[in-house]
Kinemage of the C-alpha trace (Angstrom):
@kinemage 1
@onewidth
@group {chain A} dominant
@subgroup {mainchain}
@vectorlist {calphas} color= white
{ca unk a 1} P 0.000 0.000 0.000
{ca unk a 2} L 1.352 3.419 -0.930
{ca unk a 3} L 1.885 6.029 1.760
{ca unk a 4} L 1.964 9.810 1.657
{ca unk a 5} L 2.141 12.792 4.014
{ca unk a 6} L 0.896 11.872 7.480
{ca unk a 7} L -1.945 13.740 9.159
{ca unk a 8} L -2.566 13.341 12.872
{ca unk a 9} L -6.233 14.130 12.311
{ca unk a 10} L -8.691 14.262 9.420
{ca unk a 11} L -10.582 17.144 11.068
{ca unk a 12} L -9.917 20.743 10.173
{ca unk a 13} L -9.719 23.308 12.951
{ca unk a 14} L -13.106 24.940 12.287
{ca unk a 15} L -14.843 21.558 12.320
{ca unk a 16} L -13.053 20.536 15.507
{ca unk a 17} L -14.071 23.784 17.226
{ca unk a 18} L -17.730 23.298 16.307
{ca unk a 19} L -17.633 19.686 17.527
{ca unk a 20} L -16.069 20.800 20.812
{ca unk a 21} L -18.799 23.416 21.271
{ca unk a 22} L -21.420 20.749 20.618
{ca unk a 23} L -19.850 18.674 23.397
{ca unk a 24} L -21.903 15.498 23.028
{ca unk a 25} L -24.472 13.761 20.861
{ca unk a 26} L -26.588 10.640 21.132
{ca unk a 27} L -26.397 9.958 17.390
{ca unk a 28} L -23.823 10.850 14.728
{ca unk a 29} L -24.773 10.407 11.063
{ca unk a 30} L -21.926 10.832 8.596
{ca unk a 31} L -22.138 11.452 4.855
{ca unk a 32} L -18.883 11.046 2.897
{ca unk a 33} L -19.395 13.387 -0.062
{ca unk a 34} L -17.817 14.306 -3.373
{ca unk a 35} L -19.376 15.969 -6.433
{ca unk a 36} L -22.968 15.242 -5.436
{ca unk a 37} L -24.734 18.612 -5.537
{ca unk a 38} L -27.751 17.018 -7.215
{ca unk a 39} L -28.371 14.483 -4.429
{ca unk a 40} L -26.838 15.732 -1.167
{ca unk a 41} L -29.838 17.806 -0.041
{ca unk a 42} L -32.237 14.900 -0.456
{ca unk a 43} L -29.924 12.682 1.621
{ca unk a 44} L -29.629 15.264 4.434
{ca unk a 45} L -33.352 16.007 4.368
{ca unk a 46} L -34.230 12.303 4.582
{ca unk a 47} L -31.788 11.729 7.439
{ca unk a 48} L -33.290 14.634 9.355
{ca unk a 49} L -36.796 13.267 8.796
{ca unk a 50} L -35.676 9.805 9.882
{ca unk a 51} L -34.152 11.193 13.077
{ca unk a 52} L -37.264 13.238 13.846
{ca unk a 53} L -39.595 10.319 13.161
{ca unk a 54} L -37.758 7.445 14.810
{ca unk a 55} L -35.436 9.131 17.357
{ca unk a 56} L -37.501 12.181 18.246
{ca unk a 57} L -35.727 14.501 20.646
{ca unk a 58} L -32.376 12.702 20.494
{ca unk a 59} L -29.419 15.065 20.262
{ca unk a 60} L -27.872 14.332 16.870
{ca unk a 61} L -25.180 15.512 14.499
{ca unk a 62} L -25.351 15.233 10.710
{ca unk a 63} L -21.818 15.589 9.361
{ca unk a 64} L -20.998 15.993 5.674
{ca unk a 65} L -17.337 15.085 5.165
{ca unk a 66} L -16.441 16.394 1.727
{ca unk a 67} L -13.476 15.619 -0.502
{ca unk a 68} L -13.021 19.149 -1.845
{ca unk a 69} L -15.878 19.056 -4.342
{ca unk a 70} L -15.581 21.590 -7.160
{ca unk a 71} L -19.326 21.649 -7.816
{ca unk a 72} L -21.978 23.060 -5.440
{ca unk a 73} L -22.022 20.106 -3.026
{ca unk a 74} L -20.952 22.057 0.067
{ca unk a 75} L -22.983 25.158 -0.815
{ca unk a 76} L -26.121 23.070 -1.288
{ca unk a 77} L -25.526 21.208 1.975
{ca unk a 78} L -24.895 24.445 3.887
{ca unk a 79} L -27.962 26.144 2.416
{ca unk a 80} L -30.335 23.449 3.628
{ca unk a 81} L -31.674 24.344 7.081
{ca unk a 82} L -32.437 21.291 9.220
{ca unk a 83} L -34.781 23.489 11.330
{ca unk a 84} L -34.445 21.390 14.443
{ca unk a 85} L -33.616 22.247 18.023
{ca unk a 86} L -31.846 18.937 18.621
{ca unk a 87} L -30.118 18.248 15.282
{ca unk a 88} L -26.879 20.004 14.384
{ca unk a 89} L -25.160 19.999 11.005
{ca unk a 90} L -21.479 20.299 10.103
{ca unk a 91} L -20.152 20.651 6.558
{ca unk a 92} L -16.391 20.246 6.315
{ca unk a 93} L -13.583 19.333 3.947
{ca unk a 94} L -11.570 16.527 5.527
{ca unk a 95} L -7.775 16.473 5.757
{ca unk a 96} L -5.636 13.617 4.459
{ca unk a 97} L -5.414 11.480 1.366
{ca unk a 98} L -8.285 12.142 -1.071
{ca unk a 99} L -10.878 9.402 -0.859
{ca unk a 100} L -13.866 8.028 0.994
{ca unk a 101} L -11.685 6.491 3.704
{ca unk a 102} L -10.367 9.873 4.822
{ca unk a 103} L -13.923 11.233 4.834
{ca unk a 104} L -14.995 8.418 7.152
{ca unk a 105} L -11.947 8.908 9.351
{ca unk a 106} L -13.064 12.497 10.010
{ca unk a 107} L -16.577 11.287 10.879
{ca unk a 108} L -15.223 8.672 13.288
{ca unk a 109} L -12.964 11.238 14.974
{ca unk a 110} L -15.959 13.512 15.553
{ca unk a 111} L -18.003 10.593 16.872
{ca unk a 112} L -15.346 9.374 19.290
{ca unk a 113} L -15.178 12.874 20.804
{ca unk a 114} L -18.978 13.222 21.048
{ca unk a 115} L -19.447 9.737 22.564
{ca unk a 116} L -22.778 8.890 20.876
{ca unk a 117} L -24.813 5.752 21.373
{ca unk a 118} L -24.669 4.963 17.648
{ca unk a 119} L -23.052 6.064 14.376
{ca unk a 120} L -24.482 5.718 10.875
{ca unk a 121} L -22.851 6.234 7.476
{ca unk a 122} L -24.803 6.902 4.274
{ca unk a 123} L -23.584 7.440 0.719
{ca unk a 124} L -24.115 10.934 -0.648
{ca unk a 125} L -25.506 9.883 -4.034
{ca unk a 126} L -28.453 7.861 -2.724
{ca unk a 127} L -31.769 8.217 -4.497
{ca unk a 128} L -33.712 5.514 -2.660
{ca unk a 129} L -32.891 6.463 0.951
{ca unk a 130} L -35.994 6.748 3.153
{ca unk a 131} L -36.508 7.674 6.831
{ca unk a 132} L -36.858 3.962 7.598
{ca unk a 133} L -33.237 3.428 6.516
{ca unk a 134} L -32.110 5.608 9.417
{ca unk a 135} L -34.115 3.546 11.903
{ca unk a 136} L -33.026 0.175 10.520
{ca unk a 137} L -29.328 1.094 10.471
{ca unk a 138} L -29.253 2.741 13.923
{ca unk a 139} L -31.597 0.477 15.926
{ca unk a 140} L -29.278 -2.575 15.945
{ca unk a 141} L -26.375 -0.449 17.211
{ca unk a 142} L -28.609 0.970 19.930
{ca unk a 143} L -29.391 -2.639 20.876
{ca unk a 144} L -25.810 -3.828 21.155
{ca unk a 145} L -24.499 -4.645 17.684
{ca unk a 146} L -21.152 -3.136 16.686
{ca unk a 147} L -21.376 -3.344 12.898
{ca unk a 148} L -24.508 -3.177 10.756
{ca unk a 149} L -24.121 -3.996 7.071
{ca unk a 150} L -26.833 -3.101 4.563
{ca unk a 151} L -29.140 -5.766 3.173
{ca unk a 152} L -30.507 -4.417 -0.101
{ca unk a 153} L -32.748 -5.797 -2.805
{ca unk a 154} L -30.841 -5.293 -6.066
{ca unk a 155} L -31.501 -5.990 -9.702
{ca unk a 156} L -29.819 -9.168 -10.894
{ca unk a 157} L -27.306 -7.306 -13.095
{ca unk a 158} L -26.483 -4.732 -10.408
{ca unk a 159} L -23.575 -5.094 -7.961
{ca unk a 160} L -21.530 -7.347 -10.243
{ca unk a 161} L -18.335 -6.927 -8.208
{ca unk a 162} L -20.233 -7.938 -5.073
{ca unk a 163} L -21.862 -10.929 -6.739
{ca unk a 164} L -18.776 -12.189 -8.548
{ca unk a 165} L -16.041 -11.542 -5.959
{ca unk a 166} L -16.653 -9.475 -2.797
{ca unk a 167} L -19.471 -11.522 -1.265
{ca unk a 168} L -17.843 -14.786 -2.295
{ca unk a 169} L -14.480 -13.978 -0.718
{ca unk a 170} L -16.034 -12.584 2.470
{ca unk a 171} L -18.052 -15.771 2.891
{ca unk a 172} L -15.348 -18.270 1.908
{ca unk a 173} L -12.402 -16.645 3.684
{ca unk a 174} L -13.920 -15.186 6.826
{ca unk a 175} L -16.934 -17.446 7.333
{ca unk a 176} L -19.637 -14.759 7.449
{ca unk a 177} L -22.439 -14.466 4.909
{ca unk a 178} L -22.544 -10.680 4.783
{ca unk a 179} L -24.449 -10.158 1.564
{ca unk a 180} L -23.333 -6.579 0.829
{ca unk a 181} L -19.815 -6.219 2.265
{ca unk a 182} L -19.143 -3.156 0.082
{ca unk a 183} L -22.632 -1.661 0.299
{ca unk a 184} L -21.620 1.791 1.532
{ca unk a 185} L -24.339 2.378 4.160
{ca unk a 186} L -23.377 1.107 7.611
{ca unk a 187} L -24.090 1.311 11.315
{ca unk a 188} L -21.090 1.414 13.673
{ca unk a 189} L -20.772 1.392 17.448
{ca unk a 190} L -18.491 3.929 19.168
{ca unk a 191} L -16.395 0.980 20.358
{ca unk a 192} L -15.793 -0.175 16.796
{ca unk a 193} L -15.190 3.367 15.523
{ca unk a 194} L -12.429 3.748 18.117
{ca unk a 195} L -10.997 0.384 17.044
{ca unk a 196} L -10.936 1.545 13.416
{ca unk a 197} L -9.168 4.782 14.337
{ca unk a 198} L -6.579 2.870 16.351
{ca unk a 199} L -5.427 1.168 13.128
{ca unk a 200} L -3.368 4.290 12.517
{ca unk a 201} L -1.134 3.053 9.707
{ca unk a 202} L -4.118 2.067 7.576
{ca unk a 203} L -5.310 5.661 7.221
{ca unk a 204} L -2.095 6.580 5.402
{ca unk a 205} L -2.577 3.870 2.760
{ca unk a 206} L -4.830 3.245 -0.217
{ca unk a 207} L -7.624 2.231 2.184
{ca unk a 208} L -8.002 5.963 2.830
{ca unk a 209} L -8.469 6.528 -0.897
{ca unk a 210} L -10.749 3.603 -1.609
{ca unk a 211} L -11.509 0.118 -0.408
{ca unk a 212} L -12.752 1.469 2.916
{ca unk a 213} L -16.056 -0.467 2.815
{ca unk a 214} L -14.497 -3.920 2.432
{ca unk a 215} L -11.821 -2.994 4.991
{ca unk a 216} L -14.429 -1.998 7.593
{ca unk a 217} L -16.436 -5.170 6.992
{ca unk a 218} L -13.452 -7.499 7.121
{ca unk a 219} L -11.863 -5.793 10.111
{ca unk a 220} L -15.122 -6.034 12.071
{ca unk a 221} L -15.219 -9.786 11.393
{ca unk a 222} L -11.587 -10.434 12.274
{ca unk a 223} L -11.828 -8.201 15.352
{ca unk a 224} L -14.627 -10.355 16.758
{ca unk a 225} L -17.266 -7.625 16.826
{ca unk a 226} L -21.013 -8.324 16.898
{ca unk a 227} L -22.357 -8.063 13.348
{ca unk a 228} L -25.801 -7.999 11.752
{ca unk a 229} L -27.475 -6.760 8.584
{ca unk a 230} L -30.244 -4.162 8.193
{ca unk a 231} L -33.033 -4.604 5.673
{ca unk a 232} L -33.143 -1.506 3.467
{ca unk a 233} L -35.125 -2.594 0.429
{ca unk a 234} L -34.073 -1.418 -3.015
{ca unk a 235} L -30.908 0.649 -3.374
{ca unk a 236} L -30.891 3.214 -6.161
{ca unk a 237} L -27.881 5.430 -6.685
{ca unk a 238} L -27.467 5.402 -10.440
{ca unk a 239} L -26.624 1.942 -11.742
{ca unk a 240} L -23.285 1.382 -13.437
{ca unk a 241} L -22.756 -0.630 -16.585
{ca unk a 242} L -19.805 -2.956 -15.887
{ca unk a 243} L -18.674 -2.592 -19.503
{ca unk a 244} L -18.519 1.176 -19.147
{ca unk a 245} L -17.165 2.355 -15.820
{ca unk a 246} L -16.502 -0.323 -13.194
{ca unk a 247} L -12.833 -0.934 -14.058
{ca unk a 248} L -11.440 1.561 -11.501
{ca unk a 249} L -13.810 0.327 -8.795
{ca unk a 250} L -12.732 -3.233 -9.557
{ca unk a 251} L -9.070 -2.365 -8.963
{ca unk a 252} L -9.962 -0.621 -5.725
{ca unk a 253} L -12.178 -3.301 -4.200
{ca unk a 254} L -10.244 -6.339 -5.402
{ca unk a 255} L -6.859 -4.793 -4.659
{ca unk a 256} L -7.925 -4.024 -1.092
{ca unk a 257} L -9.456 -7.503 -0.718
{ca unk a 258} L -6.202 -9.144 -1.799
{ca unk a 259} L -4.202 -6.968 0.599
{ca unk a 260} L -6.551 -7.903 3.420
{ca unk a 261} L -5.965 -11.570 2.604
{ca unk a 262} L -2.292 -10.985 3.426
{ca unk a 263} L -3.020 -8.907 6.504
{ca unk a 264} L -5.438 -11.441 7.988
{ca unk a 265} L -4.103 -14.714 6.610
{ca unk a 266} L -3.573 -16.184 10.071
{ca unk a 267} L -7.299 -15.708 10.677
{ca unk a 268} L -8.866 -16.948 7.435
{ca unk a 269} L -6.637 -19.994 7.104
{ca unk a 270} L -8.299 -21.393 10.225
{ca unk a 271} L -11.894 -20.649 9.163
{ca unk a 272} L -13.986 -23.578 7.968
{ca unk a 273} L -17.444 -23.197 6.482
{ca unk a 274} L -19.636 -20.133 6.923
{ca unk a 275} L -22.686 -19.022 8.829
{ca unk a 276} L -25.574 -16.663 8.221
{ca unk a 277} L -25.679 -13.171 9.680
{ca unk a 278} L -29.066 -12.002 11.047
{ca unk a 279} L -30.980 -9.459 8.960
{ca unk a 280} L -32.996 -7.123 11.174
{ca unk a 281} L -35.789 -4.632 10.585
{ca unk a 282} L -38.918 -4.657 8.495
{ca unk a 283} L -39.030 -3.105 5.054
{ca unk a 284} L -41.756 -3.035 2.373
{ca unk a 285} L -41.216 -5.524 -0.434
{ca unk a 286} L -40.108 -3.734 -3.587
{ca unk a 287} L -38.973 -4.719 -7.044
{ca unk a 288} L -35.783 -3.078 -8.284
{ca unk a 289} L -36.049 -1.410 -11.680
{ca unk a 290} L -34.438 -3.443 -14.460
{ca unk a 291} L -31.762 -1.966 -16.693
{ca unk a 292} L -29.806 -3.092 -19.718
{ca unk a 293} L -26.230 -4.315 -19.624
{ca unk a 294} L -24.005 -4.131 -22.691
{ca unk a 295} L -22.972 -7.745 -23.038
{ca unk a 296} L -21.353 -7.234 -26.445
{ca unk a 297} L -18.945 -4.677 -24.983
{ca unk a 298} L -18.065 -7.064 -22.148
{ca unk a 299} L -17.251 -9.849 -24.599
{ca unk a 300} L -15.257 -7.506 -26.820
{ca unk a 301} L -13.287 -6.190 -23.846
{ca unk a 302} L -12.440 -9.735 -22.788
{ca unk a 303} L -11.404 -10.782 -26.293
{ca unk a 304} L -9.193 -7.710 -26.696
{ca unk a 305} L -7.713 -8.443 -23.275
{ca unk a 306} L -6.917 -11.993 -24.358
{ca unk a 307} L -4.738 -10.816 -27.223
{ca unk a 308} L -3.002 -8.263 -24.981
{ca unk a 309} L -2.565 -10.285 -21.790
{ca unk a 310} L -2.751 -13.993 -22.539
{ca unk a 311} L 1.003 -14.295 -21.938
{ca unk a 312} L 0.536 -12.960 -18.399
{ca unk a 313} L -2.515 -15.159 -17.848
{ca unk a 314} L -0.517 -18.267 -18.791
{ca unk a 315} L 1.935 -17.490 -15.988
{ca unk a 316} L -0.896 -17.316 -13.436
{ca unk a 317} L -3.666 -19.703 -14.489
{ca unk a 318} L -3.842 -23.468 -14.861
{ca unk a 319} L -3.648 -24.899 -18.366
{ca unk a 320} L -7.192 -26.255 -18.232
{ca unk a 321} L -8.530 -22.821 -17.343
{ca unk a 322} L -6.487 -21.118 -20.061
{ca unk a 323} L -8.068 -23.596 -22.476
{ca unk a 324} L -11.524 -22.401 -21.363
{ca unk a 325} L -10.607 -18.760 -21.962
{ca unk a 326} L -9.076 -19.632 -25.327
{ca unk a 327} L -12.358 -21.273 -26.273
{ca unk a 328} L -14.220 -18.054 -25.458
{ca unk a 329} L -12.107 -15.902 -27.769
{ca unk a 330} L -14.288 -16.761 -30.767
{ca unk a 331} L -17.576 -17.069 -28.855
{ca unk a 332} L -20.496 -14.765 -29.496
{ca unk a 333} L -22.459 -13.087 -26.714
{ca unk a 334} L -25.291 -15.590 -27.144
{ca unk a 335} L -23.191 -18.701 -26.344
{ca unk a 336} L -20.689 -17.094 -23.949
{ca unk a 337} L -20.321 -19.238 -20.816
{ca unk a 338} L -17.560 -19.328 -18.182
{ca unk a 339} L -17.837 -22.263 -15.723
{ca unk a 340} L -17.905 -21.263 -12.070
{ca unk a 341} L -15.039 -23.590 -11.093
{ca unk a 342} L -12.797 -21.903 -13.690
{ca unk a 343} L -13.761 -18.512 -12.264
{ca unk a 344} L -13.074 -19.590 -8.675
{ca unk a 345} L -9.615 -20.907 -9.613
{ca unk a 346} L -8.993 -17.678 -11.542
{ca unk a 347} L -9.761 -15.498 -8.511
{ca unk a 348} L -7.759 -17.680 -6.135
{ca unk a 349} L -4.743 -17.910 -8.439
{ca unk a 350} L -4.754 -14.135 -9.052
{ca unk a 351} L -4.903 -13.596 -5.273
{ca unk a 352} L -1.947 -15.949 -4.829
{ca unk a 353} L -0.020 -14.202 -7.625
{ca unk a 354} L -0.768 -10.813 -6.013
{ca unk a 355} L 0.596 -12.233 -2.756
{ca unk a 356} L 3.739 -13.814 -4.175
{ca unk a 357} L 4.825 -11.036 -6.584
{ca unk a 358} L 4.655 -7.713 -4.698
{ca unk a 359} L 6.246 -5.746 -7.536
{ca unk a 360} L 3.708 -7.013 -10.062
{ca unk a 361} L 0.537 -6.277 -8.121
{ca unk a 362} L -0.877 -3.619 -10.416
{ca unk a 363} L -0.165 -5.851 -13.409
{ca unk a 364} L -2.104 -8.678 -11.759
{ca unk a 365} L -5.082 -6.395 -11.089
{ca unk a 366} L -5.055 -4.726 -14.505
{ca unk a 367} L -4.777 -7.965 -16.459
{ca unk a 368} L -7.516 -9.539 -14.327
{ca unk a 369} L -10.154 -7.002 -15.398
{ca unk a 370} L -10.877 -8.625 -18.815
{ca unk a 371} L -11.327 -11.944 -16.992
{ca unk a 372} L -13.841 -10.285 -14.682
{ca unk a 373} L -15.677 -8.921 -17.713
{ca unk a 374} L -15.792 -12.470 -19.090
{ca unk a 375} L -17.403 -13.613 -15.853
{ca unk a 376} L -20.036 -10.850 -16.009
{ca unk a 377} L -20.755 -11.591 -19.688
{ca unk a 378} L -21.331 -15.215 -18.722
{ca unk a 379} L -23.636 -14.189 -15.875
{ca unk a 380} L -25.841 -12.285 -18.315
{ca unk a 381} L -26.601 -15.595 -20.052
{ca unk a 382} L -26.868 -17.589 -16.821
{ca unk a 383} L -29.367 -15.096 -15.365
{ca unk a 384} L -31.307 -14.396 -18.552
{ca unk a 385} L -34.418 -16.397 -17.641
{ca unk a 386} L -34.233 -15.936 -13.857
{ca unk a 387} L -36.239 -13.513 -11.764
{ca unk a 388} L -34.836 -11.900 -8.616
{ca unk a 389} L -35.245 -14.846 -6.185
{ca unk a 390} L -33.910 -17.355 -8.726
{ca unk a 391} L -30.963 -15.078 -9.488
{ca unk a 392} L -30.193 -14.951 -5.769
{ca unk a 393} L -30.283 -18.758 -5.650
{ca unk a 394} L -27.603 -18.832 -8.340
{ca unk a 395} L -25.435 -16.285 -6.509
{ca unk a 396} L -25.658 -18.353 -3.329
{ca unk a 397} L -24.795 -21.559 -5.178
{ca unk a 398} L -21.750 -19.930 -6.726
{ca unk a 399} L -20.634 -18.477 -3.386
{ca unk a 400} L -20.859 -22.021 -2.055
{ca unk a 401} L -18.396 -23.144 -4.742
{ca unk a 402} L -15.898 -20.524 -3.528
{ca unk a 403} L -16.356 -21.941 -0.041
{ca unk a 404} L -16.044 -25.581 -1.163
{ca unk a 405} L -12.839 -24.817 -3.107
{ca unk a 406} L -11.096 -22.940 -0.291
{ca unk a 407} L -8.719 -25.880 0.097
{ca unk a 408} L -7.446 -25.106 -3.395
{ca unk a 409} L -6.512 -21.595 -2.257
{ca unk a 410} L -4.759 -22.940 0.837
{ca unk a 411} L -2.706 -25.266 -1.353
{ca unk a 412} L -1.466 -22.530 -3.685
{ca unk a 413} L -1.207 -19.608 -1.232
{ca unk a 414} L 2.482 -20.082 -0.415
């Protein structure tokens, strides 16, 4: 992980002074923000309504931790008046490495000083947030849980990184079936927030730029904290076409996941099997809106990647799996299919290569992206005739294959 200038705090002086004047709060709600002037007011307004409705009278702080947005994000957030005697609002630019992790560090620092009963984090670009989200995220923390992960209903082609890698690795490696380990909307106890802040070296690494969600989830598991999930219904925040703009996010999430495998290898090597995590709270049943995915672009990206990177792939993958990818080079979108066991071995062998060749880590991640696109292109065909529940059955079956093949990873890890 790269390091840069060290900051002893992510809070700027004016934010610290306002927090000190506030003195205490029962609830802290943080919003990491960047270039979201079209959505930030709705998020703040909904949080305020949720606090008024479900935690009426509780002294609360809503804190927008901004990454130096060059649009009107901060102006819009400042202009909105919460009009409440018990709810305060702070809008601040955090200090430190640019990224969501530094934004969350500032929120945690404020919370640790204010000593609340519960902390919540919500993405700034949410469209589907409702007042019930605030209740369902905060209630479990109020009742003794340390970490609350979101439990969304998502369209079958949404969250492809979660469904192809993040959920599978979290379940297989760490033994917890946390369905949305990179969801972005979390509940955190003050005890856990302090534990996160105590991992001082992490805040000067790429986790501060990105990868913060999977780091928080994994660290809560390894640290032995009490974990649950909160039902939140459908999440809408502007879907992303994997063929168009998920490459950078892939590097961030998968790169952090592979680094965490090194950091916590003594833990996950001992884990066998997995267990469910309770999902708490009631939420109205909803159907997520469908959207199109450009399968032809995914296939083309993979096939171009094959001609550019197949020499690297041959150094990492087994011959039988290379033969599968070779067979897909001339496939059309309609008959494109990547077996799940080939994909599991691909992920595990790339993780092992990332581990064993520190100087080649970016090459491993970059050359893995076309393979990920091949997996998503295959999923489009596998999910074509499945509705939401049947799609979820497939995702669970495939996560089970990651779990069943963990011995393969243990064999190749060193």
